[in-house]
Biopython code that builds the backbone (N, CA, C, O; Angstrom):
import numpy as np
from Bio.PDB.StructureBuilder import StructureBuilder

atoms = [
    (1, "MET", "N", (-112.953, -193.848, 57.242)),
    (1, "MET", "CA", (-111.622, -193.525, 57.706)),
    (1, "MET", "C", (-110.907, -194.820, 58.074)),
    (1, "MET", "O", (-111.497, -195.698, 58.704)),
    (2, "LYS", "N", (-109.649, -194.940, 57.688)),
    (2, "LYS", "CA", (-108.924, -196.163, 58.017)),
    (2, "LYS", "C", (-108.487, -196.167, 59.473)),
    (2, "LYS", "O", (-108.555, -195.135, 60.140)),
    (3, "LYS", "N", (-108.043, -197.306, 59.972)),
    (3, "LYS", "CA", (-107.646, -197.457, 61.365)),
    (3, "LYS", "C", (-106.267, -196.864, 61.604)),
    (3, "LYS", "O", (-105.373, -196.974, 60.765)),
    (4, "ILE", "N", (-106.108, -196.226, 62.774)),
    (4, "ILE", "CA", (-104.829, -195.669, 63.192)),
    (4, "ILE", "C", (-104.789, -195.743, 64.717)),
    (4, "ILE", "O", (-105.811, -195.526, 65.369)),
    (5, "SER", "N", (-103.646, -196.041, 65.286)),
    (5, "SER", "CA", (-103.561, -196.166, 66.739)),
    (5, "SER", "C", (-103.555, -194.791, 67.395)),
    (5, "SER", "O", (-103.030, -193.825, 66.840)),
    (6, "ALA", "N", (-104.145, -194.719, 68.583)),
    (6, "ALA", "CA", (-104.198, -193.461, 69.333)),
    (6, "ALA", "C", (-102.796, -192.963, 69.658)),
    (6, "ALA", "O", (-102.561, -191.756, 69.704)),
    (7, "GLN", "N", (-101.877, -193.873, 69.881)),
    (7, "GLN", "CA", (-100.499, -193.496, 70.189)),
    (7, "GLN", "C", (-99.871, -192.713, 69.031)),
    (7, "GLN", "O", (-99.103, -191.781, 69.269)),
    (8, "LYS", "N", (-100.180, -193.072, 67.803)),
    (8, "LYS", "CA", (-99.640, -192.367, 66.643)),
    (8, "LYS", "C", (-100.287, -190.997, 66.447)),
    (8, "LYS", "O", (-99.708, -190.126, 65.798)),
    (9, "LEU", "N", (-101.480, -190.803, 67.004)),
    (9, "LEU", "CA", (-102.168, -189.527, 66.869)),
    (9, "LEU", "C", (-101.644, -188.477, 67.843)),
    (9, "LEU", "O", (-101.612, -187.290, 67.518)),
    (10, "SER", "N", (-101.238, -188.903, 69.023)),
    (10, "SER", "CA", (-100.789, -187.972, 70.053)),
    (10, "SER", "C", (-99.650, -187.099, 69.548)),
    (10, "SER", "O", (-98.691, -187.593, 68.954)),
    (11, "GLY", "N", (-99.764, -185.807, 69.787)),
    (11, "GLY", "CA", (-98.741, -184.858, 69.362)),
    (11, "GLY", "C", (-98.956, -184.281, 67.979)),
    (11, "GLY", "O", (-98.189, -183.419, 67.548)),
    (12, "LYS", "N", (-99.989, -184.737, 67.265)),
    (12, "LYS", "CA", (-100.255, -184.201, 65.925)),
    (12, "LYS", "C", (-100.890, -182.815, 66.008)),
    (12, "LYS", "O", (-101.638, -182.508, 66.937)),
    (13, "MET", "N", (-100.577, -181.996, 65.024)),
    (13, "MET", "CA", (-101.162, -180.668, 64.905)),
    (13, "MET", "C", (-102.634, -180.798, 64.528)),
    (13, "MET", "O", (-102.990, -181.618, 63.682)),
    (14, "VAL", "N", (-103.492, -179.987, 65.154)),
    (14, "VAL", "CA", (-104.912, -179.931, 64.825)),
    (14, "VAL", "C", (-105.156, -178.574, 64.167)),
    (14, "VAL", "O", (-104.814, -177.531, 64.724)),
    (15, "MET", "N", (-105.754, -178.604, 62.970)),
    (15, "MET", "CA", (-105.998, -177.383, 62.203)),
    (15, "MET", "C", (-107.443, -177.350, 61.744)),
    (15, "MET", "O", (-108.111, -178.382, 61.690)),
    (16, "ASP", "N", (-107.930, -176.137, 61.409)),
    (16, "ASP", "CA", (-109.274, -176.033, 60.864)),
    (16, "ASP", "C", (-109.229, -176.124, 59.340)),
    (16, "ASP", "O", (-108.153, -176.202, 58.748)),
    (17, "LEU", "N", (-110.386, -176.114, 58.718)),
    (17, "LEU", "CA", (-110.475, -176.271, 57.264)),
    (17, "LEU", "C", (-109.773, -175.158, 56.495)),
    (17, "LEU", "O", (-109.382, -175.351, 55.344)),
    (18, "ASP", "N", (-109.609, -173.985, 57.128)),
    (18, "ASP", "CA", (-108.943, -172.852, 56.483)),
    (18, "ASP", "C", (-107.434, -172.850, 56.710)),
    (18, "ASP", "O", (-106.746, -171.932, 56.263)),
    (19, "GLY", "N", (-106.913, -173.861, 57.395)),
    (19, "GLY", "CA", (-105.481, -173.940, 57.670)),
    (19, "GLY", "C", (-105.053, -173.236, 58.940)),
    (19, "GLY", "O", (-103.858, -173.104, 59.208)),
    (20, "GLY", "N", (-106.028, -172.778, 59.731)),
    (20, "GLY", "CA", (-105.711, -172.119, 61.000)),
    (20, "GLY", "C", (-105.333, -173.141, 62.056)),
    (20, "GLY", "O", (-105.944, -174.204, 62.162)),
    (21, "GLU", "N", (-104.314, -172.804, 62.838)),
    (21, "GLU", "CA", (-103.837, -173.710, 63.881)),
    (21, "GLU", "C", (-104.781, -173.678, 65.079)),
    (21, "GLU", "O", (-105.092, -172.612, 65.608)),
    (22, "ILE", "N", (-105.227, -174.848, 65.496)),
    (22, "ILE", "CA", (-106.060, -174.972, 66.692)),
    (22, "ILE", "C", (-105.205, -175.387, 67.876)),
    (22, "ILE", "O", (-105.351, -174.836, 68.967)),
    (23, "GLY", "N", (-104.317, -176.350, 67.677)),
    (23, "GLY", "CA", (-103.448, -176.786, 68.767)),
    (23, "GLY", "C", (-102.827, -178.141, 68.483)),
    (23, "GLY", "O", (-102.741, -178.579, 67.336)),
    (24, "ILE", "N", (-102.400, -178.790, 69.548)),
    (24, "ILE", "CA", (-101.731, -180.093, 69.470)),
    (24, "ILE", "C", (-102.587, -181.133, 70.189)),
    (24, "ILE", "O", (-103.030, -180.917, 71.317)),
    (25, "LEU", "N", (-102.812, -182.263, 69.518)),
    (25, "LEU", "CA", (-103.607, -183.334, 70.126)),
    (25, "LEU", "C", (-102.870, -183.900, 71.329)),
    (25, "LEU", "O", (-101.706, -184.290, 71.236)),
    (26, "HIS", "N", (-103.566, -183.939, 72.458)),
    (26, "HIS", "CA", (-102.992, -184.465, 73.695)),
    (26, "HIS", "C", (-103.489, -185.885, 73.978)),
    (26, "HIS", "O", (-102.726, -186.756, 74.395)),
    (27, "ASN", "N", (-104.789, -186.096, 73.740)),
    (27, "ASN", "CA", (-105.393, -187.385, 74.080)),
    (27, "ASN", "C", (-106.722, -187.513, 73.328)),
    (27, "ASN", "O", (-107.150, -186.587, 72.639)),
    (28, "VAL", "N", (-107.352, -188.654, 73.471)),
    (28, "VAL", "CA", (-108.680, -188.879, 72.896)),
    (28, "VAL", "C", (-109.600, -189.422, 73.989)),
    (28, "VAL", "O", (-109.142, -190.033, 74.954)),
    (29, "VAL", "N", (-110.896, -189.191, 73.824)),
    (29, "VAL", "CA", (-111.899, -189.716, 74.745)),
    (29, "VAL", "C", (-112.688, -190.774, 73.986)),
    (29, "VAL", "O", (-113.138, -190.542, 72.864)),
    (30, "VAL", "N", (-112.852, -191.940, 74.611)),
    (30, "VAL", "CA", (-113.562, -193.061, 73.994)),
    (30, "VAL", "C", (-114.856, -193.309, 74.750)),
    (30, "VAL", "O", (-114.871, -193.305, 75.981)),
    (31, "ASP", "N", (-115.936, -193.522, 74.023)),
    (31, "ASP", "CA", (-117.216, -193.906, 74.612)),
    (31, "ASP", "C", (-117.108, -195.384, 74.972)),
    (31, "ASP", "O", (-117.020, -196.233, 74.085)),
    (32, "VAL", "N", (-117.114, -195.696, 76.271)),
    (32, "VAL", "CA", (-116.918, -197.086, 76.692)),
    (32, "VAL", "C", (-118.066, -197.998, 76.281)),
    (32, "VAL", "O", (-117.875, -199.206, 76.139)),
    (33, "ALA", "N", (-119.241, -197.442, 76.090)),
    (33, "ALA", "CA", (-120.385, -198.262, 75.688)),
    (33, "ALA", "C", (-120.257, -198.743, 74.247)),
    (33, "ALA", "O", (-120.640, -199.869, 73.928)),
    (34, "THR", "N", (-119.711, -197.881, 73.367)),
    (34, "THR", "CA", (-119.619, -198.232, 71.952)),
    (34, "THR", "C", (-118.198, -198.542, 71.486)),
    (34, "THR", "O", (-118.000, -199.208, 70.469)),
    (35, "GLY", "N", (-117.215, -198.055, 72.236)),
    (35, "GLY", "CA", (-115.824, -198.229, 71.821)),
    (35, "GLY", "C", (-115.381, -197.221, 70.776)),
    (35, "GLY", "O", (-114.272, -197.319, 70.251)),
    (36, "LEU", "N", (-116.237, -196.251, 70.466)),
    (36, "LEU", "CA", (-115.926, -195.254, 69.438)),
    (36, "LEU", "C", (-115.337, -193.994, 70.057)),
    (36, "LEU", "O", (-115.628, -193.658, 71.204)),
    (37, "LEU", "N", (-114.504, -193.300, 69.282)),
    (37, "LEU", "CA", (-113.961, -192.026, 69.740)),
    (37, "LEU", "C", (-115.090, -191.015, 69.859)),
    (37, "LEU", "O", (-115.940, -190.920, 68.975)),
    (38, "SER", "N", (-115.098, -190.261, 70.951)),
    (38, "SER", "CA", (-116.132, -189.247, 71.111)),
    (38, "SER", "C", (-115.563, -187.833, 71.051)),
    (38, "SER", "O", (-116.232, -186.924, 70.560)),
    (39, "GLU", "N", (-114.343, -187.630, 71.541)),
    (39, "GLU", "CA", (-113.757, -186.292, 71.545)),
    (39, "GLU", "C", (-112.238, -186.352, 71.400)),
    (39, "GLU", "O", (-111.595, -187.337, 71.764)),
    (40, "LEU", "N", (-111.690, -185.273, 70.860)),
    (40, "LEU", "CA", (-110.249, -185.047, 70.861)),
    (40, "LEU", "C", (-109.945, -184.093, 72.003)),
    (40, "LEU", "O", (-110.674, -183.124, 72.214)),
    (41, "VAL", "N", (-108.876, -184.360, 72.738)),
    (41, "VAL", "CA", (-108.420, -183.474, 73.802)),
    (41, "VAL", "C", (-107.204, -182.742, 73.252)),
    (41, "VAL", "O", (-106.183, -183.361, 72.954)),
    (42, "VAL", "N", (-107.316, -181.423, 73.117)),
    (42, "VAL", "CA", (-106.311, -180.628, 72.410)),
    (42, "VAL", "C", (-105.739, -179.546, 73.314)),
    (42, "VAL", "O", (-106.481, -178.835, 73.992)),
    (43, "LYS", "N", (-104.411, -179.424, 73.319)),
    (43, "LYS", "CA", (-103.731, -178.298, 73.971)),
    (43, "LYS", "C", (-103.818, -177.147, 72.981)),
    (43, "LYS", "O", (-103.172, -177.195, 71.935)),
    (44, "PRO", "N", (-104.618, -176.090, 73.289)),
    (44, "PRO", "CA", (-104.841, -175.040, 72.295)),
    (44, "PRO", "C", (-103.592, -174.208, 72.013)),
    (44, "PRO", "O", (-102.739, -174.022, 72.881)),
    (45, "ALA", "N", (-103.507, -173.715, 70.783)),
    (45, "ALA", "CA", (-102.443, -172.791, 70.402)),
    (45, "ALA", "C", (-102.601, -171.523, 71.243)),
    (45, "ALA", "O", (-103.714, -171.143, 71.606)),
    (46, "ALA", "N", (-101.488, -170.881, 71.544)),
    (46, "ALA", "CA", (-101.495, -169.703, 72.418)),
    (46, "ALA", "C", (-102.409, -168.599, 71.908)),
    (46, "ALA", "O", (-103.056, -167.918, 72.704)),
    (47, "GLU", "N", (-102.473, -168.412, 70.598)),
    (47, "GLU", "CA", (-103.263, -167.318, 70.020)),
    (47, "GLU", "C", (-104.713, -167.688, 69.739)),
    (47, "GLU", "O", (-105.469, -166.846, 69.253)),
    (48, "LEU", "N", (-105.127, -168.918, 70.028)),
    (48, "LEU", "CA", (-106.473, -169.381, 69.722)),
    (48, "LEU", "C", (-107.504, -168.797, 70.690)),
    (48, "LEU", "O", (-107.307, -168.822, 71.905)),
    (49, "ASP", "N", (-108.606, -168.269, 70.143)),
    (49, "ASP", "CA", (-109.746, -167.844, 70.954)),
    (49, "ASP", "C", (-110.549, -169.101, 71.269)),
    (49, "ASP", "O", (-111.187, -169.663, 70.379)),
    (50, "THR", "N", (-110.525, -169.546, 72.512)),
    (50, "THR", "CA", (-111.151, -170.815, 72.898)),
    (50, "THR", "C", (-112.611, -170.665, 73.312)),
    (50, "THR", "O", (-113.216, -171.626, 73.786)),
    (51, "SER", "N", (-113.186, -169.474, 73.143)),
    (51, "SER", "CA", (-114.548, -169.237, 73.621)),
    (51, "SER", "C", (-115.601, -170.117, 72.940)),
    (51, "SER", "O", (-116.661, -170.344, 73.524)),
    (52, "GLY", "N", (-115.351, -170.611, 71.746)),
    (52, "GLY", "CA", (-116.324, -171.453, 71.052)),
    (52, "GLY", "C", (-116.157, -172.935, 71.321)),
    (52, "GLY", "O", (-116.858, -173.756, 70.730)),
    (53, "PHE", "N", (-115.234, -173.288, 72.207)),
    (53, "PHE", "CA", (-114.920, -174.694, 72.476)),
    (53, "PHE", "C", (-115.325, -175.086, 73.894)),
    (53, "PHE", "O", (-115.373, -174.248, 74.794)),
    (54, "LYS", "N", (-115.613, -176.361, 74.075)),
    (54, "LYS", "CA", (-115.785, -176.923, 75.415)),
    (54, "LYS", "C", (-114.389, -176.969, 76.024)),
    (54, "LYS", "O", (-113.450, -177.456, 75.395)),
    (55, "GLU", "N", (-114.250, -176.461, 77.254)),
    (55, "GLU", "CA", (-112.931, -176.373, 77.876)),
    (55, "GLU", "C", (-112.882, -177.133, 79.188)),
    (55, "GLU", "O", (-113.901, -177.324, 79.853)),
    (56, "GLY", "N", (-111.685, -177.563, 79.549)),
    (56, "GLY", "CA", (-111.430, -178.202, 80.830)),
    (56, "GLY", "C", (-109.947, -178.162, 81.115)),
    (56, "GLY", "O", (-109.138, -178.559, 80.276)),
    (57, "ASP", "N", (-109.578, -177.678, 82.314)),
    (57, "ASP", "CA", (-108.181, -177.470, 82.678)),
    (57, "ASP", "C", (-107.509, -176.616, 81.604)),
    (57, "ASP", "O", (-107.993, -175.525, 81.302)),
    (58, "ALA", "N", (-106.434, -177.076, 81.037)),
    (58, "ALA", "CA", (-105.710, -176.304, 80.016)),
    (58, "ALA", "C", (-105.989, -176.841, 78.617)),
    (58, "ALA", "O", (-105.212, -176.593, 77.695)),
    (59, "TYR", "N", (-107.088, -177.573, 78.447)),
    (59, "TYR", "CA", (-107.380, -178.233, 77.181)),
    (59, "TYR", "C", (-108.745, -177.824, 76.630)),
    (59, "TYR", "O", (-109.610, -177.341, 77.361)),
    (60, "ILE", "N", (-108.915, -178.030, 75.329)),
    (60, "ILE", "CA", (-110.221, -177.898, 74.693)),
    (60, "ILE", "C", (-110.629, -179.275, 74.186)),
    (60, "ILE", "O", (-109.784, -180.130, 73.921)),
    (61, "PHE", "N", (-111.925, -179.473, 74.056)),
    (61, "PHE", "CA", (-112.459, -180.759, 73.619)),
    (61, "PHE", "C", (-113.201, -180.557, 72.305)),
    (61, "PHE", "O", (-114.076, -179.699, 72.197)),
    (62, "ILE", "N", (-112.843, -181.351, 71.320)),
    (62, "ILE", "CA", (-113.441, -181.244, 69.996)),
    (62, "ILE", "C", (-114.191, -182.542, 69.706)),
    (62, "ILE", "O", (-113.595, -183.618, 69.750)),
    (63, "PRO", "N", (-115.503, -182.459, 69.407)),
    (63, "PRO", "CA", (-116.253, -183.683, 69.101)),
    (63, "PRO", "C", (-115.667, -184.393, 67.880)),
    (63, "PRO", "O", (-115.282, -183.756, 66.899)),
    (64, "PHE", "N", (-115.610, -185.703, 67.959)),
    (64, "PHE", "CA", (-114.980, -186.466, 66.889)),
    (64, "PHE", "C", (-115.688, -186.287, 65.550)),
    (64, "PHE", "O", (-115.050, -186.392, 64.502)),
    (65, "GLN", "N", (-116.989, -186.018, 65.563)),
    (65, "GLN", "CA", (-117.704, -185.838, 64.293)),
    (65, "GLN", "C", (-117.222, -184.600, 63.543)),
    (65, "GLN", "O", (-117.524, -184.457, 62.358)),
    (66, "ALA", "N", (-116.485, -183.703, 64.188)),
    (66, "ALA", "CA", (-115.935, -182.521, 63.512)),
    (66, "ALA", "C", (-114.667, -182.843, 62.723)),
    (66, "ALA", "O", (-114.217, -182.030, 61.915)),
    (67, "VAL", "N", (-114.088, -184.027, 62.954)),
    (67, "VAL", "CA", (-112.857, -184.418, 62.260)),
    (67, "VAL", "C", (-113.171, -184.743, 60.801)),
    (67, "VAL", "O", (-114.054, -185.549, 60.510)),
    (68, "LYS", "N", (-112.443, -184.113, 59.902)),
    (68, "LYS", "CA", (-112.648, -184.323, 58.468)),
    (68, "LYS", "C", (-111.514, -185.112, 57.828)),
    (68, "LYS", "O", (-111.722, -185.778, 56.813)),
    (69, "ALA", "N", (-110.317, -185.047, 58.407)),
    (69, "ALA", "CA", (-109.173, -185.784, 57.850)),
    (69, "ALA", "C", (-108.111, -185.977, 58.927)),
    (69, "ALA", "O", (-107.953, -185.153, 59.828)),
    (70, "MET", "N", (-107.382, -187.099, 58.806)),
    (70, "MET", "CA", (-106.249, -187.388, 59.691)),
    (70, "MET", "C", (-105.138, -187.967, 58.844)),
    (70, "MET", "O", (-105.319, -188.987, 58.180)),
    (71, "LYS", "N", (-104.014, -187.331, 58.864)),
    (71, "LYS", "CA", (-102.828, -187.864, 58.197)),
    (71, "LYS", "C", (-101.632, -187.264, 58.916)),
    (71, "LYS", "O", (-101.338, -187.640, 60.050)),
    (72, "ASP", "N", (-100.940, -186.337, 58.268)),
    (72, "ASP", "CA", (-99.832, -185.658, 58.929)),
    (72, "ASP", "C", (-100.347, -184.670, 59.961)),
    (72, "ASP", "O", (-99.688, -184.416, 60.969)),
    (73, "VAL", "N", (-101.532, -184.111, 59.709)),
    (73, "VAL", "CA", (-102.225, -183.232, 60.651)),
    (73, "VAL", "C", (-103.666, -183.706, 60.751)),
    (73, "VAL", "O", (-104.132, -184.505, 59.939)),
    (74, "ILE", "N", (-104.364, -183.198, 61.762)),
    (74, "ILE", "CA", (-105.777, -183.516, 61.939)),
    (74, "ILE", "C", (-106.569, -182.268, 61.527)),
    (74, "ILE", "O", (-106.328, -181.178, 62.045)),
    (75, "ILE", "N", (-107.492, -182.428, 60.614)),
    (75, "ILE", "CA", (-108.292, -181.320, 60.111)),
    (75, "ILE", "C", (-109.696, -181.429, 60.687)),
    (75, "ILE", "O", (-110.326, -182.483, 60.609)),
    (76, "VAL", "N", (-110.186, -180.324, 61.272)),
    (76, "VAL", "CA", (-111.537, -180.316, 61.832)),
    (76, "VAL", "C", (-112.337, -179.159, 61.269)),
    (76, "VAL", "O", (-111.782, -178.127, 60.890)),
    (77, "ASP", "N", (-113.648, -179.343, 61.220)),
    (77, "ASP", "CA", (-114.571, -178.308, 60.781)),
    (77, "ASP", "C", (-115.048, -177.560, 62.021)),
    (77, "ASP", "O", (-115.801, -178.111, 62.824)),
    (78, "ARG", "N", (-114.618, -176.309, 62.185)),
    (78, "ARG", "CA", (-114.965, -175.523, 63.381)),
    (78, "ARG", "C", (-116.458, -175.274, 63.493)),
    (78, "ARG", "O", (-116.956, -175.023, 64.590)),
    (79, "GLU", "N", (-117.179, -175.337, 62.390)),
    (79, "GLU", "CA", (-118.626, -175.141, 62.452)),
    (79, "GLU", "C", (-119.327, -176.307, 63.165)),
    (79, "GLU", "O", (-120.464, -176.166, 63.615)),
    (80, "GLU", "N", (-118.654, -177.449, 63.265)),
    (80, "GLU", "CA", (-119.227, -178.616, 63.935)),
    (80, "GLU", "C", (-118.757, -178.752, 65.377)),
    (80, "GLU", "O", (-119.067, -179.734, 66.052)),
    (81, "VAL", "N", (-118.012, -177.766, 65.839)),
    (81, "VAL", "CA", (-117.487, -177.835, 67.222)),
    (81, "VAL", "C", (-118.530, -177.399, 68.162)),
    (81, "VAL", "O", (-118.302, -177.380, 69.372)),
]
sb = StructureBuilder()
sb.init_structure("model")
sb.init_model(0)
sb.init_chain("A")
sb.init_seg("    ")
for serial, (resi, resn, name, xyz) in enumerate(atoms, 1):
    if name == "N":
        sb.init_residue(resn, " ", resi, " ")
    sb.init_atom(name, np.array(xyz, "f"), 0.0, 1.0, " ", f" {name:<3s}", serial, name[0])
structure = sb.get_structure()
């Protein structure tokens, strides 16, 4: 995956492989030991069933290894969540 700034990612739509809306990217979590992204912090879509996600406050957390593509939207594999 090519480099992209976290600032440019904020506010992007997060979708699953089937085109279902998951939510809007709010922030990212970085592993300070490695400097690598570890999780996406997503404001879930109103209709999303969040029971399969790690939750905190009004957000869900998606492990970065579930990310399959980033461009105009962020695509994640829900089976890896």
